[in-house]
Residue frames as qw, qx, qy, qz and C-alpha x, y, z in Angstrom:
[[0.607, 0.328, -0.387, -0.612, -5.46, -0.29, 18.14],
 [0.884, -0.086, 0.405, -0.215, -6.82, -3.86, 18.14],
 [0.333, 0.603, -0.687, -0.231, -4.28, -6.26, 16.63],
 [0.961, -0.073, 0.223, -0.148, -4.21, -9.97, 15.94],
 [0.165, -0.609, 0.729, 0.265, -0.86, -11.71, 15.56],
 [0.874, 0.350, -0.094, -0.323, -1.01, -13.95, 12.50],
 [0.886, 0.258, -0.258, 0.285, 2.57, -15.16, 12.36],
 [0.341, -0.872, 0.345, -0.068, 5.48, -15.03, 14.77],
 [0.929, 0.178, -0.139, 0.293, 8.89, -16.36, 13.83],
 [0.670, -0.392, -0.062, 0.627, 12.44, -15.54, 14.78],
 [0.331, -0.075, 0.238, 0.910, 12.85, -12.80, 12.18],
 [0.204, -0.209, -0.390, -0.873, 9.32, -11.75, 11.20],
 [0.119, 0.390, 0.780, -0.474, 6.07, -11.10, 13.03],
 [0.107, -0.289, -0.536, -0.786, 2.86, -10.32, 11.15],
 [0.071, 0.385, 0.668, -0.632, -0.05, -8.53, 12.80],
 [0.005, 0.546, 0.640, 0.541, -3.50, -7.63, 11.49],
 [0.063, -0.242, -0.375, 0.893, -4.59, -4.18, 12.71],
 [0.076, -0.602, -0.656, -0.449, -8.23, -3.09, 12.59],
 [0.134, -0.142, -0.348, 0.917, -8.87, 0.41, 13.93],
 [0.039, -0.688, -0.701, -0.183, -12.35, 1.80, 14.63],
 [0.229, -0.545, -0.213, 0.778, -11.26, 5.28, 15.75],
 [0.317, 0.691, 0.507, 0.406, -12.92, 8.15, 13.92],
 [0.145, 0.536, -0.012, 0.832, -13.02, 11.95, 13.74],
 [0.478, -0.679, 0.011, -0.558, -13.36, 13.49, 17.17],
 [0.915, -0.352, -0.152, 0.124, -11.69, 10.64, 19.02],
 [0.279, -0.889, 0.346, 0.112, -8.52, 11.61, 20.92],
 [0.780, 0.472, -0.360, 0.197, -5.08, 10.76, 19.58],
 [0.653, -0.715, 0.246, 0.047, -2.15, 9.68, 21.70],
 [0.192, 0.746, -0.633, -0.077, 1.60, 9.20, 21.37],
 [0.990, -0.061, 0.129, -0.014, 2.87, 5.71, 20.58],
 [0.156, -0.728, 0.629, 0.223, 6.36, 4.31, 20.07],
 [0.827, 0.366, -0.389, -0.178, 7.55, 1.91, 17.41],
 [0.786, -0.492, 0.373, -0.027, 9.00, -1.16, 19.10],
 [0.632, -0.183, 0.613, 0.436, 10.99, -2.23, 16.05],
 [0.074, 0.257, -0.554, -0.788, 11.33, -2.02, 12.28],
 [0.465, 0.413, 0.750, -0.225, 8.03, -2.44, 10.46],
 [0.132, 0.070, -0.525, -0.838, 6.38, -2.13, 7.06],
 [0.331, 0.379, 0.743, -0.442, 2.58, -1.93, 7.26],
 [0.013, 0.180, 0.682, 0.709, 0.35, -2.24, 4.20],
 [0.361, 0.260, 0.362, -0.819, -2.85, -0.17, 4.35],
 [0.102, 0.196, 0.905, 0.363, -5.57, -2.28, 2.78],
 [0.131, -0.699, -0.644, -0.282, -8.60, -0.18, 3.73],
 [0.316, -0.868, -0.327, 0.201, -9.56, 3.26, 5.00],
 [0.377, 0.676, -0.112, 0.623, -7.43, 6.30, 5.68],
 [0.584, -0.748, -0.207, 0.239, -5.56, 7.89, 8.59],
 [0.194, 0.905, -0.275, 0.259, -2.99, 10.55, 9.37],
 [0.891, -0.206, -0.156, 0.373, 0.47, 9.76, 10.69],
 [0.031, 0.942, -0.226, 0.246, 2.84, 12.17, 12.43],
 [0.889, -0.313, 0.017, 0.333, 6.43, 11.31, 13.30],
 [0.620, -0.180, 0.138, 0.751, 9.73, 13.16, 13.66],
 [0.013, 0.546, 0.027, -0.837, 8.06, 16.49, 12.85],
 [0.171, 0.108, -0.653, -0.729, 6.47, 15.27, 9.60],
 [0.585, 0.250, 0.514, -0.576, 2.84, 14.57, 8.73],
 [0.073, 0.091, -0.847, -0.518, 1.45, 12.10, 6.21],
 [0.717, 0.143, 0.217, -0.646, -1.97, 11.01, 4.98],
 [0.123, -0.175, 0.956, 0.198, -2.23, 7.30, 4.23],
 [0.736, 0.217, -0.009, -0.642, -4.87, 5.71, 2.02],
 [0.932, 0.048, 0.354, -0.062, -5.44, 2.18, 0.72],
 [0.817, 0.502, -0.034, 0.281, -2.25, 0.93, -0.91],
 [0.031, 0.862, -0.385, 0.330, 0.11, 3.13, 1.16],
 [0.787, -0.066, -0.502, 0.353, 2.90, 1.74, 3.33],
 [0.388, -0.879, 0.156, -0.228, 3.61, 2.94, 6.86],
 [0.722, 0.318, -0.471, 0.394, 7.27, 2.49, 7.76],
 [0.610, -0.783, 0.000, -0.121, 8.23, 2.18, 11.43],
 [0.499, 0.514, -0.529, 0.455, 11.66, 2.69, 12.97],
 [0.665, -0.413, -0.558, 0.273, 12.47, 1.38, 16.47],
 [0.398, -0.361, -0.336, 0.774, 12.22, 4.03, 19.17],
 [0.001, -0.197, -0.261, -0.945, 10.47, 6.64, 17.02],
 [0.210, 0.415, 0.628, -0.624, 7.42, 8.25, 18.58],
 [0.071, -0.184, -0.621, -0.759, 4.34, 8.69, 16.40],
 [0.364, 0.315, 0.511, -0.712, 0.71, 9.77, 16.51],
 [0.077, 0.287, 0.823, 0.484, -2.08, 8.41, 14.30],
 [0.275, 0.284, 0.250, -0.884, -5.01, 10.71, 13.57],
 [0.184, 0.382, 0.876, 0.230, -8.42, 10.03, 12.05],
 [0.106, 0.408, 0.142, -0.896, -9.73, 13.36, 10.84],
 [0.323, 0.218, -0.506, -0.769, -11.32, 12.18, 7.59],
 [0.731, -0.082, -0.534, -0.417, -12.94, 8.76, 7.97],
 [0.674, -0.453, 0.449, -0.373, -13.73, 6.24, 10.66],
 [0.916, -0.086, 0.392, -0.017, -11.69, 3.06, 10.64],
 [0.432, 0.693, -0.550, -0.174, -8.74, 1.62, 8.80],
 [0.966, -0.152, 0.210, 0.002, -7.10, -1.76, 8.37],
 [0.217, 0.784, -0.579, -0.053, -3.41, -2.63, 8.01],
 [0.986, -0.039, -0.094, 0.129, -1.31, -5.74, 7.60],
 [0.122, -0.910, 0.386, -0.089, 1.90, -5.06, 9.52],
 [0.909, 0.162, -0.268, 0.275, 5.22, -6.86, 9.03],
 [0.382, -0.876, 0.282, -0.080, 7.55, -6.36, 11.98],
 [0.811, 0.435, -0.328, 0.212, 11.14, -7.23, 11.12],
 [0.771, -0.543, 0.023, 0.331, 13.97, -8.30, 13.41],
 [0.052, -0.884, 0.325, 0.331, 17.19, -6.21, 13.11],
 [0.479, -0.275, 0.750, 0.363, 19.05, -9.15, 11.57],
 [0.514, 0.534, 0.648, 0.178, 16.48, -9.40, 8.76],
 [0.172, 0.968, 0.079, -0.164, 16.64, -5.64, 8.16],
 [0.284, -0.704, 0.531, 0.375, 20.43, -5.86, 7.97],
 [0.524, 0.021, 0.781, 0.339, 20.24, -8.67, 5.43],
 [0.415, 0.763, 0.491, 0.065, 17.73, -6.77, 3.29],
 [0.480, 0.053, 0.118, 0.868, 19.88, -3.66, 3.42],
 [0.003, 0.846, 0.371, 0.384, 19.02, -0.08, 2.67],
 [0.246, 0.376, -0.319, 0.834, 20.45, 3.12, 4.10],
 [0.143, -0.295, -0.719, 0.613, 19.37, 4.11, 7.59],
 [0.239, 0.231, 0.088, -0.939, 17.25, 7.00, 6.30],
 [0.404, -0.078, -0.721, -0.558, 15.20, 4.61, 4.15],
 [0.401, -0.362, -0.830, 0.140, 13.80, 3.05, 7.32],
 [0.068, -0.484, -0.425, 0.762, 12.80, 6.52, 8.51],
 [0.023, 0.241, 0.572, 0.784, 10.80, 7.27, 5.37],
 [0.300, 0.144, 0.445, -0.832, 7.60, 7.36, 7.44],
 [0.656, 0.460, 0.464, -0.378, 5.19, 6.68, 4.59],
 [0.169, -0.134, 0.725, 0.654, 5.26, 5.47, 1.00],
 [0.564, 0.300, 0.037, -0.768, 2.35, 6.43, -1.28],
 [0.854, 0.215, 0.453, -0.140, 0.55, 3.72, -3.26],
 [0.110, 0.617, -0.642, -0.441, 3.10, 2.46, -5.78],
 [0.841, 0.238, -0.269, -0.404, 2.27, -0.12, -8.40],
 [0.585, 0.347, -0.718, 0.146, 5.26, -2.32, -7.62],
 [0.028, -0.185, 0.767, -0.614, 4.26, -2.48, -3.94],
 [0.628, -0.013, 0.229, -0.744, 0.46, -2.73, -3.98],
 [0.814, 0.152, -0.466, -0.311, 0.41, -6.03, -5.88],
 [0.460, 0.166, -0.788, 0.374, 2.71, -7.56, -3.28],
 [0.259, -0.131, 0.509, -0.810, 0.60, -6.06, -0.51],
 [0.771, 0.043, -0.053, -0.633, -2.48, -7.75, -1.93],
 [0.735, 0.178, -0.655, -0.007, -0.64, -11.06, -2.31],
 [0.160, 0.186, -0.740, 0.626, 0.39, -10.76, 1.34],
 [0.513, -0.063, 0.296, -0.803, -3.21, -10.08, 2.30],
 [0.832, 0.101, -0.371, -0.401, -4.39, -13.15, 0.39],
 [0.565, 0.181, -0.752, 0.286, -1.79, -15.26, 2.20],
 [0.087, -0.165, 0.601, -0.777, -2.80, -13.79, 5.58],
 [0.658, 0.020, 0.144, -0.739, -6.45, -14.58, 4.92],
 [0.567, -0.076, 0.819, -0.049, -5.67, -18.16, 3.93],
 [0.700, 0.617, 0.182, -0.309, -6.63, -17.60, 0.29],
 [0.537, 0.712, -0.452, -0.012, -3.15, -18.40, -1.02],
 [0.962, -0.177, -0.093, 0.185, -0.62, -21.17, -0.52],
 [0.437, 0.632, -0.298, 0.567, 2.23, -18.65, -0.54],
 [0.605, -0.353, -0.492, 0.517, 4.12, -18.45, 2.76],
 [0.128, -0.966, -0.211, -0.080, 3.33, -15.23, 4.61],
 [0.552, -0.664, 0.228, 0.450, 6.95, -14.96, 5.75],
 [0.583, 0.136, 0.502, 0.625, 8.10, -15.26, 2.12],
 [0.197, 0.741, 0.418, 0.486, 5.87, -12.56, 0.72],
 [0.358, -0.920, -0.113, 0.116, 6.49, -10.32, 3.76],
 [0.599, -0.439, 0.321, 0.588, 10.23, -10.51, 3.19],
 [0.441, 0.363, 0.528, 0.629, 9.72, -9.84, -0.50],
 [0.023, -0.909, -0.357, -0.215, 7.53, -6.79, 0.25],
 [0.459, -0.825, 0.070, 0.321, 10.14, -5.35, 2.64],
 [0.592, -0.186, 0.449, 0.643, 12.94, -5.95, 0.15],
 [0.315, 0.588, 0.517, 0.536, 10.97, -4.37, -2.68],
 [0.199, -0.953, -0.228, 0.036, 10.17, -1.38, -0.44],
 [0.519, -0.633, 0.238, 0.522, 13.88, -0.79, 0.18],
 [0.502, 0.109, 0.551, 0.658, 14.71, -1.07, -3.51],
 [0.154, 0.760, 0.507, 0.377, 11.91, 1.27, -4.58],
 [0.274, -0.944, -0.169, 0.074, 12.45, 3.91, -1.91],
 [0.635, -0.401, 0.204, 0.628, 16.26, 4.06, -2.10],
 [0.335, 0.060, 0.386, 0.857, 17.18, 7.21, -3.98],
 [0.069, -0.727, -0.548, -0.407, 13.71, 8.76, -3.77],
 [0.049, -0.432, 0.242, -0.867, 12.98, 12.04, -2.04],
 [0.380, -0.339, -0.828, 0.236, 11.64, 11.36, 1.44],
 [0.075, -0.068, 0.217, -0.971, 10.13, 14.77, 2.18],
 [0.167, 0.463, 0.807, -0.327, 6.64, 14.82, 3.62],
 [0.107, 0.564, 0.539, 0.616, 3.89, 16.30, 1.47],
 [0.051, -0.164, -0.328, 0.929, 2.56, 19.72, 2.44],
 [0.215, -0.433, -0.592, -0.645, -0.89, 21.30, 2.45],
 [0.353, -0.269, 0.315, -0.839, -3.49, 22.97, 4.61],
 [0.325, 0.052, 0.879, -0.346, -5.80, 20.75, 6.65],
 [0.625, 0.486, 0.272, -0.546, -8.78, 21.50, 4.40],
 [0.507, 0.594, -0.515, -0.354, -6.77, 20.66, 1.28],
 [0.015, 0.296, -0.952, 0.078, -5.46, 17.44, 2.79],
 [0.490, 0.222, 0.709, -0.457, -8.98, 16.38, 3.70],
 [0.633, 0.577, -0.030, -0.516, -10.21, 17.13, 0.19],
 [0.358, 0.527, -0.740, -0.214, -7.41, 15.07, -1.39],
 [0.160, -0.118, 0.952, -0.232, -8.03, 12.09, 0.91],
 [0.580, 0.356, 0.498, -0.538, -11.77, 12.15, 0.28],
 [0.632, 0.586, -0.278, -0.424, -11.23, 12.07, -3.49],
 [0.156, 0.419, -0.894, -0.030, -8.70, 9.25, -3.09],
 [0.380, 0.087, 0.842, -0.372, -11.33, 7.22, -1.23],
 [0.643, 0.532, 0.187, -0.518, -13.83, 8.02, -3.99],
 [0.431, 0.597, -0.602, -0.309, -11.33, 6.99, -6.68],
 [0.068, -0.240, 0.962, -0.111, -10.69, 3.68, -4.94],
 [0.492, 0.280, 0.693, -0.446, -14.42, 2.95, -4.65],
 [0.636, 0.667, 0.163, -0.352, -15.05, 3.84, -8.32],
 [0.192, -0.592, 0.646, 0.443, -11.78, 2.63, -9.83],
 [0.482, 0.187, 0.831, 0.206, -13.61, 0.08, -12.00],
 [0.379, 0.824, 0.393, -0.149, -15.32, 2.96, -13.83],
 [0.550, 0.462, 0.149, 0.680, -13.90, 5.15, -16.63],
 [0.315, -0.886, -0.184, 0.285, -12.52, 8.19, -14.76],
 [0.564, 0.512, 0.001, 0.648, -10.53, 11.06, -16.19],
 [0.343, -0.034, -0.340, 0.875, -8.94, 14.09, -14.54],
 [0.250, -0.305, -0.152, -0.906, -11.96, 16.30, -15.14],
 [0.686, -0.431, -0.488, -0.324, -14.35, 13.90, -13.44],
 [0.661, -0.272, -0.495, 0.494, -12.07, 13.45, -10.43],
 [0.188, 0.111, -0.150, 0.964, -11.61, 17.22, -10.18],
 [0.430, -0.448, -0.335, -0.708, -15.39, 17.66, -10.08],
 [0.719, -0.437, -0.534, 0.086, -15.49, 15.50, -6.95],
 [0.517, -0.253, -0.295, 0.763, -13.06, 17.94, -5.34],
 [0.088, 0.930, 0.351, -0.067, -14.95, 20.96, -6.71],
 [0.307, -0.684, 0.312, 0.584, -11.73, 22.29, -8.20],
 [0.572, 0.699, -0.304, -0.304, -10.40, 22.99, -11.66],
 [0.976, 0.136, -0.112, 0.124, -8.47, 20.10, -13.16],
 [0.482, 0.592, -0.376, 0.525, -5.16, 21.98, -12.86],
 [0.273, -0.602, 0.439, -0.608, -5.59, 22.95, -9.21],
 [0.921, -0.237, 0.134, -0.279, -6.89, 19.49, -8.30],
 [0.884, 0.307, -0.256, 0.242, -3.91, 17.79, -9.92],
 [0.247, 0.594, -0.462, 0.611, -1.49, 19.99, -7.99],
 [0.554, -0.500, 0.337, -0.574, -3.36, 19.50, -4.71],
 [0.982, -0.085, 0.005, -0.166, -3.73, 15.72, -4.97],
 [0.790, 0.383, -0.323, 0.353, -0.11, 15.20, -6.01],
 [0.067, 0.624, -0.450, 0.635, 1.24, 17.45, -3.26],
 [0.646, -0.438, 0.332, -0.530, -0.78, 15.79, -0.48],
 [0.950, -0.078, 0.249, -0.169, -0.60, 12.11, -1.46],
 [0.372, -0.569, 0.649, 0.341, 2.66, 11.95, -3.41],
 [0.357, 0.144, 0.823, 0.419, 1.12, 10.45, -6.57],
 [0.261, 0.042, -0.297, -0.917, -1.06, 11.87, -9.35],
 [0.698, 0.103, 0.341, -0.622, -4.78, 11.01, -9.48],
 [0.810, 0.367, -0.350, -0.296, -4.23, 8.78, -12.51],
 [0.325, 0.390, -0.825, 0.248, -1.34, 6.97, -10.83],
 [0.349, -0.111, 0.709, -0.603, -3.52, 6.35, -7.79],
 [0.787, 0.238, 0.055, -0.567, -6.38, 5.15, -10.01],
 [0.696, 0.399, -0.586, -0.112, -4.17, 2.67, -11.86],
 [0.157, 0.307, -0.844, 0.410, -2.68, 1.40, -8.60],
 [0.584, -0.009, 0.481, -0.654, -6.15, 0.95, -7.14],
 [0.843, 0.310, -0.196, -0.394, -7.04, -1.15, -10.18],
 [0.510, 0.409, -0.743, 0.143, -3.86, -3.18, -9.76],
 [0.219, -0.242, 0.743, -0.584, -4.64, -3.70, -6.08],
 [0.752, 0.128, 0.291, -0.577, -8.12, -4.99, -6.86],
 [0.767, 0.419, -0.432, -0.221, -6.77, -7.13, -9.71],
 [0.246, 0.397, -0.833, 0.297, -4.16, -8.74, -7.47],
 [0.464, -0.099, 0.631, -0.614, -6.87, -9.50, -4.93],
 [0.835, 0.275, 0.051, -0.474, -9.07, -11.17, -7.56],
 [0.622, 0.484, -0.614, -0.051, -6.18, -13.11, -9.10],
 [0.080, 0.315, -0.851, 0.413, -5.24, -14.50, -5.70],
 [0.426, 0.003, 0.594, -0.683, -8.80, -15.10, -4.54],
 [0.763, 0.338, 0.415, -0.362, -10.75, -16.72, -7.37],
 [0.530, -0.068, 0.718, 0.446, -10.41, -18.43, -10.71],
 [0.494, 0.778, 0.285, -0.264, -12.29, -16.11, -13.04],
 [0.743, 0.427, 0.199, 0.475, -10.60, -15.64, -16.44],
 [0.448, -0.320, -0.015, 0.835, -7.82, -13.05, -16.52],
 [0.064, 0.355, 0.434, 0.825, -9.66, -11.14, -19.23],
 [0.390, -0.725, -0.513, -0.243, -12.65, -10.81, -16.91],
 [0.564, -0.560, -0.249, 0.553, -10.41, -9.64, -14.08],
 [0.346, 0.007, 0.195, 0.918, -8.90, -6.95, -16.32],
 [0.143, -0.481, -0.447, -0.740, -12.28, -5.59, -17.36],
 [0.516, -0.662, -0.543, 0.003, -13.86, -5.97, -13.92],
 [0.518, -0.538, -0.208, 0.632, -11.26, -3.76, -12.25],
 [0.122, 0.896, 0.118, -0.410, -11.41, -1.05, -14.91],
 [0.249, -0.405, 0.612, 0.632, -8.80, -1.84, -17.54],
 [0.653, 0.543, 0.115, -0.516, -10.39, -1.36, -20.94],
 [0.656, 0.583, -0.463, -0.127, -7.71, -3.30, -22.79],
 [0.963, -0.265, 0.024, 0.050, -6.34, -6.72, -21.88],
 [0.763, 0.335, -0.150, 0.533, -2.88, -6.14, -23.33],
 [0.006, 0.716, -0.230, 0.659, -2.53, -2.90, -21.38],
 [0.755, -0.565, 0.134, -0.305, -3.53, -4.72, -18.18],
 [0.968, -0.034, -0.041, 0.246, -0.99, -7.50, -18.77],
 [0.531, 0.516, -0.190, 0.645, 1.82, -5.01, -19.50],
 [0.240, -0.718, 0.201, -0.622, 0.95, -2.80, -16.52],
 [0.868, -0.454, 0.083, -0.182, 0.62, -5.72, -14.13],
 [0.912, 0.124, -0.105, 0.378, 3.86, -7.34, -15.31],
 [0.314, 0.632, -0.221, 0.674, 5.72, -4.05, -14.92],
 [0.459, -0.665, 0.218, -0.548, 4.41, -3.70, -11.36],
 [0.889, -0.355, 0.219, -0.191, 4.67, -7.29, -10.13],
 [0.101, -0.606, 0.764, 0.195, 7.60, -8.56, -12.19],
 [0.244, 0.079, 0.957, 0.134, 5.44, -11.47, -13.36],
 [0.277, -0.212, -0.564, -0.749, 2.43, -11.79, -15.62],
 [0.628, -0.243, 0.179, -0.718, -1.09, -11.96, -14.16],
 [0.920, 0.017, -0.344, -0.186, -1.07, -15.69, -14.92],
 [0.586, 0.249, -0.606, 0.477, 2.27, -16.12, -13.16],
 [0.195, -0.348, 0.430, -0.810, 1.03, -14.10, -10.20],
 [0.822, -0.182, -0.030, -0.538, -2.00, -16.37, -9.91],
 [0.863, 0.113, -0.479, 0.110, 0.24, -19.44, -10.03],
 [0.286, 0.328, -0.583, 0.686, 2.41, -17.93, -7.30],
 [0.477, -0.304, 0.268, -0.780, -0.67, -17.21, -5.20],
 [0.921, -0.072, -0.144, -0.354, -1.74, -20.82, -5.63],
 [0.816, -0.483, 0.313, 0.045, 1.58, -22.12, -4.35],
 [0.820, 0.470, -0.067, 0.320, 4.13, -22.09, -7.18],
 [0.595, -0.713, 0.059, 0.366, 7.19, -21.53, -5.00],
 [0.663, 0.084, 0.301, 0.681, 9.61, -21.18, -7.92],
 [0.172, 0.759, 0.291, 0.556, 7.98, -17.95, -9.14],
 [0.419, -0.900, -0.065, -0.104, 8.05, -16.40, -5.69],
 [0.758, -0.446, 0.185, 0.439, 11.62, -17.51, -5.01],
 [0.566, 0.365, 0.294, 0.678, 12.78, -16.05, -8.34],
 [0.035, -0.862, -0.179, -0.473, 11.21, -12.70, -7.43],
 [0.635, -0.765, 0.012, 0.107, 12.72, -12.83, -3.96],
 [0.752, -0.139, 0.219, 0.607, 16.20, -13.41, -5.37],
 [0.363, 0.584, 0.282, 0.670, 15.71, -10.50, -7.78],
 [0.259, -0.896, -0.164, -0.321, 14.62, -8.19, -4.96],
 [0.722, -0.650, 0.055, 0.231, 17.47, -8.99, -2.58]]
């Protein structure tokens, strides 16, 4: 997969991966060279490791463990993009987390992670004054905190069901600024609301509404880091119908208000350092 190294330091290396492989292209076995946490910012792909299979969509995290073999598949769409943080063992040790946490394989889109993923993407693209090493360390630390104590089992489902769930997730992400309820999403899958809810949750590890909200948070974080439009406009543009609900939801996910997140993205080191201390 084509990769561009953005940052290389003693404890953290950041690479930008842009894959153009699609359905029908052959897959091959790869090996993780070290610990890594990779934020999926676009597209979808399958991931098989240690006898488990996952489907990753925008907002997911791929977790790599040194020496583990894996295979990436592209049965649903062509192309995906990831921002990968590769951590030295000393940094992993300082962050902590049980050994099995670093063999999680995949984390579904979680609100408290996608906003940091988008801040990292803004820093990588030069749209933020935040240090990429700072936000990368914060993302890894937050991943450990969030995942510790969770069930790490891989989702199950037939290939046709997994494809259907991924396709609706891509549709939800593209239409997340629109009013969407369970019935409308289920229509896209051509299933009853009940069966769609069970299928989507089983395959992707989150409910359709959770994924929708996290898509909106992802887009909001991107806008907050990237331009100066009023926060009210950002809330409505990404699909939140109520400003107070957006502020509460964003604060719960990011640990700071939308205004504070924007200040952090523009270079307010104190906000980022406070969050880093809280995560470690």
